[in-house]
C-alpha positions as CSV (number, residue, x, y, z in Angstrom):
1,M,18.8,3.7,35.9
2,P,17.3,5.9,33.0
3,V,17.1,4.1,29.4
4,N,19.0,6.5,27.1
5,F,17.8,7.1,23.8
6,A,18.7,9.1,20.7
7,I,16.5,10.2,17.7
8,V,17.5,9.1,14.1
9,G,15.4,11.2,11.8
10,T,14.5,14.7,12.9
11,G,11.8,15.7,10.4
12,Y,8.3,16.9,11.2
13,V,7.1,14.1,13.8
14,A,10.4,14.3,15.8
15,D,9.4,17.6,17.6
16,M,6.4,15.9,19.1
17,Y,8.4,13.1,21.1
18,P,10.5,15.0,23.7
19,V,7.1,17.2,24.6
20,T,6.1,14.7,27.0
21,L,9.5,13.5,28.6
22,V,7.9,14.8,31.9
23,N,5.6,11.9,31.7
24,H,8.4,9.3,31.6
25,P,11.2,9.4,34.2
26,R,12.7,6.4,32.9
27,L,13.6,7.9,29.6
28,R,16.5,10.1,29.1
29,L,17.2,12.1,25.9
30,V,20.7,12.0,24.8
31,G,21.3,13.0,21.2
32,A,19.9,13.2,17.5
33,W,21.0,12.7,14.1
34,D,19.7,13.5,10.5
35,T,21.3,13.4,7.0
36,N,19.2,16.6,6.7
37,R,21.2,19.3,8.5
38,E,18.7,22.0,8.0
39,N,16.0,19.6,10.0
40,L,18.7,18.6,12.4
41,D,19.6,22.1,13.6
42,A,16.0,22.9,13.8
43,F,15.6,20.2,16.2
44,L,18.6,21.1,18.3
45,G,17.3,24.6,18.4
46,R,14.4,23.4,20.7
47,W,15.9,20.2,22.0
48,P,19.7,20.9,22.7
49,V,21.1,17.5,22.9
50,K,24.1,16.0,21.7
51,T,24.8,15.6,18.0
52,Y,26.8,13.1,16.0
53,C,28.9,13.3,12.7
54,G,27.0,10.3,11.2
55,I,24.9,7.3,11.9
56,E,28.1,5.3,12.8
57,A,29.1,7.5,15.3
58,L,25.5,7.6,16.9
59,L,25.4,3.9,16.9
60,G,28.9,3.4,18.6
61,D,28.2,5.7,21.4
62,P,27.8,2.8,24.4
63,S,25.6,5.3,26.4
64,I,22.7,4.8,23.9
65,D,20.6,2.0,24.8
66,L,17.6,2.7,22.6
67,V,17.1,4.2,19.1
68,L,14.0,6.1,18.2
69,N,13.8,5.5,14.1
70,L,11.5,8.5,13.0
71,T,13.1,8.5,9.3
72,N,10.6,8.4,6.4
73,P,8.8,4.8,6.1
74,R,10.8,3.5,3.2
75,S,14.2,3.9,5.2
76,H,12.6,2.2,8.4
77,F,13.9,-1.2,7.4
78,E,17.6,0.0,6.7
79,I,17.9,2.2,9.7
80,T,16.5,-0.3,12.2
81,K,18.4,-3.2,10.8
82,R,21.7,-1.3,11.3
83,C,20.8,-0.2,14.7
84,L,19.9,-4.1,15.6
85,A,23.1,-5.0,14.5
86,A,24.8,-2.7,16.6
87,G,23.1,-4.0,19.6
88,K,20.8,-1.3,20.2
89,H,17.1,-1.6,21.2
90,V,14.8,0.1,18.5
91,Y,11.5,1.9,18.7
92,S,10.5,2.7,15.0
93,E,7.8,4.9,13.6
94,K,5.0,3.1,11.6
95,P,5.4,0.9,9.7
96,M,8.4,-1.3,10.8
97,G,8.6,-2.3,7.2
98,M,7.0,-1.7,3.7
99,N,6.1,-5.3,3.3
100,L,6.3,-8.5,5.2
101,T,9.4,-9.8,4.3
102,E,11.2,-6.7,5.7
103,A,9.3,-6.7,8.8
104,R,9.8,-10.5,9.4
105,E,13.4,-10.4,9.1
106,L,14.0,-7.4,11.6
107,A,12.0,-9.1,13.9
108,D,14.2,-12.2,13.6
109,L,17.2,-10.2,14.0
110,A,15.9,-8.6,17.4
111,A,15.3,-11.8,18.6
112,Y,18.7,-13.4,17.4
113,N,20.3,-10.4,19.4
114,N,18.1,-10.5,22.3
115,L,17.0,-7.1,21.7
116,L,13.5,-5.2,22.0
117,L,12.0,-4.2,18.8
118,A,8.4,-2.1,18.8
119,S,7.0,-0.1,16.4
120,A,4.5,3.0,16.5
121,P,1.7,3.5,16.9
122,C,1.5,3.5,20.8
123,S,-1.9,4.9,21.3
124,V,-3.0,1.2,22.3
125,L,-1.5,2.1,25.7
126,S,-3.4,5.3,26.2
127,T,-6.1,5.9,28.6
128,T,-8.9,5.9,25.8
129,A,-7.7,2.6,24.3
130,Q,-7.3,0.8,27.5
131,T,-10.8,2.1,28.8
132,L,-12.5,0.7,25.8
133,W,-10.8,-2.5,26.0
134,K,-11.8,-3.0,29.7
135,A,-15.5,-2.4,28.7
136,I,-15.1,-5.1,26.2
137,R,-13.7,-7.4,28.5
138,E,-16.3,-6.7,31.1
139,E,-19.0,-7.4,28.5
140,I,-20.9,-4.5,29.0
141,I,-22.3,-4.8,25.5
142,G,-22.4,-8.5,25.4
143,K,-20.9,-10.7,22.6
144,V,-18.9,-8.4,20.2
145,R,-20.3,-8.6,16.8
146,L,-18.9,-5.9,14.6
147,V,-16.7,-3.1,14.5
148,Y,-16.6,0.2,12.5
149,A,-13.4,2.0,12.6
150,N,-12.5,4.9,10.5
151,F,-9.5,7.2,9.9
152,D,-10.2,9.8,7.3
153,D,-8.2,12.9,7.6
154,G,-10.4,14.9,5.1
155,M,-9.6,16.2,1.6
156,I,-6.4,17.9,2.8
157,A,-4.7,17.9,-0.8
158,P,-4.7,19.9,-2.7
159,R,-7.3,22.1,-0.6
160,E,-5.1,22.8,2.5
161,Q,-1.5,22.6,0.8
162,P,-0.5,20.7,3.7
163,W,3.4,20.7,2.3
164,N,2.9,24.4,4.1
165,W,2.4,22.7,7.5
166,K,5.3,23.6,10.1
167,S,6.1,21.7,13.0
168,A,6.9,23.9,16.2
169,S,10.6,23.5,15.0
170,G,9.8,24.7,11.6
171,V,10.1,21.7,9.9
172,S,7.8,21.1,6.9
173,W,5.2,18.3,6.8
174,P,6.8,15.7,4.3
175,A,3.9,15.8,1.7
176,K,5.7,14.1,-1.3
177,D,6.7,11.1,0.8
178,E,3.3,10.7,2.8
179,F,1.5,10.7,-0.7
180,E,3.9,8.2,-2.1
181,T,3.9,6.2,1.1
182,G,0.3,6.0,1.6
183,C,-2.2,7.1,4.2
184,T,-3.1,3.4,5.0
185,Y,0.9,2.6,5.8
186,E,0.8,5.9,7.9
187,H,-2.4,5.7,9.7
188,A,-4.2,2.5,9.6
189,G,-2.0,1.2,12.6
190,Y,-3.6,3.6,14.9
191,V,-7.1,1.3,14.8
192,L,-5.4,-2.1,13.8
193,T,-3.3,-2.0,17.0
194,W,-6.4,-1.5,19.2
195,L,-8.0,-4.4,17.5
196,A,-5.1,-6.7,17.8
197,A,-4.9,-6.0,21.4
198,I,-8.4,-6.4,22.0
199,F,-9.3,-9.4,19.9
200,G,-6.1,-10.9,19.0
201,P,-4.4,-11.7,15.9
202,A,-6.6,-11.2,12.3
203,E,-7.4,-14.4,10.6
204,R,-8.2,-12.9,7.5
205,V,-8.6,-9.7,5.3
206,T,-10.7,-8.8,2.3
207,S,-9.7,-5.3,0.9
208,F,-10.0,-2.8,-1.9
209,A,-7.9,0.2,-2.3
210,S,-7.8,3.2,-5.1
211,C,-6.5,6.5,-5.6
212,Q,-9.2,9.0,-6.0
213,I,-7.4,12.1,-6.2
214,P,-4.4,11.4,-8.7
215,D,-3.5,14.8,-8.4
216,K,-2.8,16.2,-4.9
217,G,-0.9,19.6,-5.9
218,I,2.8,18.5,-6.0
219,P,4.6,16.3,-8.1
220,V,5.3,12.8,-6.8
221,E,6.9,9.7,-8.6
222,K,3.8,7.5,-7.8
223,M,0.7,8.2,-6.2
224,A,-0.4,5.8,-3.3
225,P,-4.1,4.8,-2.8
226,D,-5.7,7.4,-0.6
227,F,-8.8,5.3,0.0
228,T,-8.6,1.8,1.4
229,V,-11.3,-0.4,3.0
230,G,-10.6,-3.7,4.7
231,C,-13.3,-6.4,6.2
232,I,-10.8,-8.2,8.6
233,E,-12.3,-11.4,10.3
234,Y,-11.0,-12.1,13.9
235,G,-11.5,-15.3,16.3
236,D,-15.0,-15.6,18.0
237,D,-16.7,-14.4,14.9
238,V,-15.8,-10.7,15.0
239,V,-15.7,-8.6,12.2
240,A,-14.2,-5.2,11.9
241,R,-14.5,-2.7,8.8
242,V,-11.6,-0.5,8.7
243,T,-11.5,2.5,6.5
244,C,-8.6,4.9,5.8
245,G,-8.3,7.6,3.5
246,L,-7.6,11.4,2.4
247,V,-10.9,12.0,0.8
248,A,-13.9,11.8,3.0
249,P,-14.9,14.5,5.5
250,H,-12.4,14.2,8.8
251,D,-13.7,11.2,10.9
252,K,-11.5,9.0,13.2
253,S,-14.0,7.2,15.0
254,L,-14.5,3.6,16.4
255,V,-17.5,1.9,17.2
256,V,-17.8,-1.5,18.7
257,I,-21.3,-3.2,18.3
258,G,-22.4,-5.9,20.6
259,D,-25.6,-7.8,21.4
260,Q,-26.5,-5.6,24.7
261,G,-25.2,-2.1,23.1
262,E,-22.6,-0.2,21.5
263,L,-19.2,1.3,22.5
264,F,-18.0,4.7,20.8
265,V,-14.7,6.6,20.7
266,G,-14.9,10.0,18.8
267,N,-11.3,10.3,18.1
268,V,-8.8,7.5,18.7
269,R,-5.9,10.2,18.1
270,N,-7.3,11.7,21.6
271,D,-5.1,9.5,24.2
272,V,-7.8,11.0,26.8
273,G,-11.1,10.9,24.9
274,P,-14.5,10.0,26.5
275,V,-15.4,6.2,25.9
276,M,-19.2,6.5,25.4
277,H,-21.7,3.5,26.2
278,R,-24.9,3.1,24.7
279,R,-27.4,0.4,25.8
280,A,-29.2,-1.4,23.1
281,H,-32.4,-1.3,25.4
282,P,-33.3,2.0,27.2
283,T,-34.0,2.1,30.7
284,R,-37.7,2.5,31.9
285,M,-37.0,6.1,33.3
286,Q,-35.7,6.8,29.9
287,L,-38.4,5.5,27.9
288,A,-40.8,7.5,30.5
289,I,-39.1,10.6,29.8
290,M,-38.7,9.9,26.0
291,R,-42.7,8.9,25.6
292,R,-44.5,10.5,28.6
293,L,-42.5,13.9,29.1
294,P,-41.8,15.3,25.6
295,W,-41.3,18.6,26.8
296,L,-38.4,17.4,29.2
297,M,-36.8,15.8,26.1
298,K,-36.9,19.2,24.7
299,W,-35.5,20.8,27.8
300,F,-32.6,18.6,27.8
301,Q,-32.1,19.5,23.8
302,S,-32.3,23.1,24.2
303,R,-29.9,23.4,27.4
304,F,-27.7,20.5,26.9
305,G,-27.7,19.9,23.5
306,I,-28.8,16.2,24.4
307,N,-31.0,14.7,21.7
308,E,-32.8,11.1,21.3
309,T,-29.5,9.5,20.3
310,T,-27.4,11.0,23.0
311,F,-30.1,10.7,25.7
312,F,-29.5,6.7,25.8
313,Q,-25.7,7.0,26.1
314,R,-23.3,7.5,29.2
315,Q,-19.5,8.3,29.5
316,L,-17.4,5.2,30.8
317,P,-15.1,6.3,34.0
318,P,-11.4,6.2,32.8
319,I,-9.2,3.7,34.0
320,R,-6.6,6.4,35.3
321,S,-6.1,9.6,35.9
322,T,-5.7,12.0,32.8
323,S,-3.6,14.7,34.3
324,E,-0.6,13.6,32.3
325,T,1.2,16.2,29.7
326,L,0.2,15.6,26.1
327,V,1.9,17.2,23.2
328,S,-0.8,20.0,22.4
329,P,-4.6,20.9,22.9
330,S,-5.0,20.0,19.0
331,K,-3.0,16.9,19.3
332,P,-4.0,15.2,22.8
333,V,-1.5,12.3,22.5
334,D,1.8,11.1,23.9
335,F,4.1,9.7,21.3
336,L,6.6,8.4,24.1
337,R,4.3,5.8,25.5
338,G,6.0,3.3,23.2
339,P,9.4,3.8,24.2
340,A,8.3,4.1,28.0
341,E,7.0,1.0,27.8
342,M,10.1,-0.6,26.2
343,A,11.9,1.1,29.0
344,A,9.7,-0.4,31.8
345,A,9.8,-3.8,30.0
346,L,13.7,-3.5,30.4
347,H,13.6,-2.4,33.7
348,E,11.3,-5.0,34.9
349,K,13.0,-7.8,32.9
350,R,9.5,-8.7,31.4
351,P,8.2,-8.9,27.6
352,C,7.1,-5.7,26.1
353,R,3.3,-5.1,25.3
354,L,4.6,-3.8,21.9
355,S,6.2,-6.8,20.7
356,A,8.1,-7.2,17.5
357,E,5.8,-10.0,16.5
358,L,2.7,-7.5,16.9
359,G,4.7,-4.9,14.7
360,V,5.2,-7.9,12.0
361,H,1.4,-8.6,11.9
362,I,0.3,-5.1,11.8
363,V,2.7,-4.7,8.6
364,E,0.9,-7.8,7.3
365,L,-2.6,-6.5,7.6
366,V,-1.4,-2.9,6.1
367,E,0.3,-4.6,3.2
368,A,-2.9,-6.4,2.2
369,M,-5.2,-3.3,2.6
370,Q,-3.0,-1.0,0.6
371,H,-2.1,-3.7,-1.9
372,P,-5.1,-6.2,-2.3
373,E,-3.8,-6.7,-6.1
374,R,-0.9,-8.7,-4.6
375,F,-3.3,-11.0,-2.9
376,N,-6.2,-11.2,-5.0
377,G,-8.2,-9.0,-2.9
378,S,-8.1,-11.4,0.0
379,K,-5.5,-12.8,2.2
380,T,-5.2,-15.3,4.9
381,M,-2.8,-13.8,7.7
382,T,0.3,-16.1,8.3
383,T,1.5,-14.0,11.4
384,R,0.7,-14.2,15.1
385,F,1.9,-12.4,18.3
386,P,1.9,-13.0,22.0
387,R,-1.3,-11.6,23.5
388,M,-1.0,-8.2,24.9
389,L,-1.4,-7.8,28.7
390,S,-3.8,-4.9,29.4
391,I,-2.7,-2.0,31.8
392,D,-5.4,-1.7,34.2
C-alpha cells in the first residue's frame, strides 16, 4: 500500500518535491494547502491534486498518512504540533523548530502518539553521502582527525536580488524570511546531518556568528547572522569546522582529513556527485612520473587539466547506480528521499533512519552556531540520537 501524503505550505521549495515522485513508488501525493492562495494556485497549476478549505480539513482527511510541512521555519513548530496531535506522521523542512525547547516538545509528542517525525535535509541518504560514509568506515584514510565543511552561497544579496528568483511554478524565493531566519538555520543542516551519521552525536560546539552585510537590499524586521563558524567536537577526538554564510564565494565542499589521506566532496548539494580520495603518500609510479618524467606531467595537465594535486587522487566508485531522477541539472537533488525513508520504515515496521531525535540534535547544534551569545560561545551538547544505519 502506498503512503498518501499532503503538503502544507506551497512556497518556493514545494515545487521541488513532486519532481522526483517517479523514484518512490511507495509515496502518493494526494493534496496540498496554503494560507497564500496565490502560491497554492501556482502549485496546483503544475501539480493538480486535491486542495482543502483549511488545515483542519486536511488533518481531518483519513486518507492522509503523512504531512510534509513546507511552511516557513518560524511556523514549523505550530504546524507540526497540530499535525501530530491529529495523528499524522510528519516530515518537516529544516529546521524542526527554532530552538531546542520547540524541537524537544515535538519529538516527545510524536513518541507519545507513536508517530514518525523527521526533518530535512535528507541528503545524508544520497549516493554521495553514503559513498563518503562507506569510505570512512572502511578506513581508507586511516583514523579521521579533522573535517572542514563549508556551506557558503556567495554574496547573493543585494547583488543578485534573490527576491526576484522564481520557482518552476512562478513562486518567489522568500528573501525576507530567509534573511530573518538566517542561513545557518536554513543550510547548516546539510553538513551537520552527514557528520551526525558518520561520527555520531556531537559532544561540544564552540561558535562565532556575525552579520557582515546588514543591508541586503530589502527591509526586514531583524537581520540574522550571515556568517557563522562552529568548531564541533565528536567522539574519538574528531573535530569538525563548519562554516555557513552569505558572504564568502560559493563553496559547499567537505573535506575529511585522516592519517593516511583525505576524502573530498565538492558539493554536498549534489546527490550523485563524486567522492575523491587523495592518499597522504603517493605511489611509486606517481612519484616516478612527477619526478623523472616531468614532460608526462605537463602532458597530463594540458590534455586533461590534471595538476600535481589532482594527479594524486582518484574517484571512489559510488555505492549504487546514479540513474535516478533529480530536480534539475542545476539542482541535482531528490527532496523526497526523506519522506520515502519514512514510508519504507512504516512498510517494513522498523525505525526511521531520520529519527526525531536526530532532528532535535541538529536543532541544538544550529541554535548554538547561530546564537553563541545564548551559551557564552560554547555549548556542551545535551541531546543524543539512535545511531543511523547506512544504506549500502
